[in-house]
C-alpha positions, 0 to 999 in steps of 0.5 A, spaced: 563 567 164 565 564 171 573 562 171 575 556 174 574 555 182 581 552 184 587 552 181 593 548 185 600 548 181 605 541 182 612 542 180 614 536 175 622 536 176 626 542 175 622 545 169 615 543 169 608 544 173 603 540 173 596 546 173 589 543 176 584 547 175 576 546 177 571 547 171 566 552 172 559 550 173 557 553 167 562 548 163 560 550 155 562 543 151 566 548 146 571 551 152 577 550 154 582 552 161 588 556 158 593 556 164 599 561 164 606 564 166 603 572 168 607 576 165 610 570 159 604 568 156 607 564 151 608 559 158 602 556 157 598 550 157 591 548 155 586 543 158 580 542 153 574 536 153 573 537 160 581 536 162 582 540 168 590 539 167 595 541 164 602 542 164 607 549 162 613 547 161 620 551 159 622 554 167 627 553 172 628 552 179 629 557 185 624 563 180 618 564 183 612 564 177 605 567 177 601 563 174 594 565 171 588 561 169 582 562 166 576 559 162 575 560 154 571 560 149 574 559 142 572 563 136 570 570 138 570 575 133 573 581 136 581 583 135 582 588 139 587 587 143 590 591 149 595 589 155 592 585 162 594 589 167 593 583 171 600 580 168 602 580 161 596 576 157 592 580 152 585 582 153 581 586 149 578 593 150 572 591 148 570 583 150 575 580 155 578 578 148 585 572 151 590 571 146 597 565 147 601 564 142 598 556 141 592 560 138 592 561 131 592 568 127 586 568 125 583 564 133 581 568 139 578 566 146 573 569 150 575 569 156 573 569 164 578 574 169 584 571 172 585 566 177 592 566 180 597 562 186 604 563 186 609 557 185 617 556 186 620 550 183 624 548 189 630 543 188 634 541 193 640 539 196 645 533 195 643 528 199 650 526 202 657 527 199 664 524 202 671 526 202 676 523 200 683 524 199 687 522 192 695 522 193 696 529 196 694 535 192 687 532 189 679 531 194 675 525 190 668 526 192 662 522 192 656 525 192 647 522 192 643 525 188 636 527 191 629 524 190 627 530 185 632 529 181 631 532 173 635 528 167 638 534 166 641 536 173 648 536 174 652 535 181 658 540 183 663 541 188 667 546 190 673 549 195 668 554 198 673 561 200 678 559 195 680 565 192 681 561 184 675 556 182 677 548 185 671 545 183 668 538 179 661 536 176 661 530 178 660 523 173 653 520 171 656 514 171 660 513 177 657 518 181 665 521 184 669 528 181 675 530 184 678 537 185 685 537 184 691 543 186 690 543 193 696 542 199 697 537 204 695 540 211 690 545 209 684 544 212 679 545 206 671 546 208 668 543 200 661 544 199 656 540 194 650 543 190 644 540 185 645 546 180 640 545 174 643 548 167 641 553 162 639 559 167 638 565 163 639 569 170 647 571 170 648 576 176 653 574 181 653 575 188 658 572 193 656 566 197 655 567 204 657 559 205 664 561 204 665 564 196 662 560 191 658 565 186 652 563 185 646 568 179 642 572 184 636 569 182 
């Protein structure tokens, strides 16, 4: 059973990837195209009725993902499952049976070998930011959004190399935020980053650009 002839991956915002698969030449009207993240098969999508594009969600930016696709035929009777050495999908030891979280417990799919490709969802740096002193202890930071802005994103400004956490998060309405606790006549290097919330990685390392704490991944 031939697999998809080609797979292409297109980031969609900062949490999704559109998967485009070429329908095999021996396509059967009952067949489905299944795409999934290797090692995390619960993150998947299916293309039915000759639809060759689907979207995998629940992802994070700046994380490399190995996405695989298979051509599958539904309602197989075999149920014995073993681990797939190519990266997390469950296969039958006898008939190449693929099971994913969206398939009901009494259903199964007989699938082709996997065709895989890697993707990393990018996140752009802020286009431009400006700083305006406010009194003698504060700086008003204005940050420009990027073209790939996601509705869950935030823009963060901080003093590089500061022993204390001198930072602020941009207000979505005014596009500004204020860093306080500063002193006059002291040169400060203020940095801005585009950030996406709800990352699962928590290990912190030093930022080589000047002291901010970043996830190691």
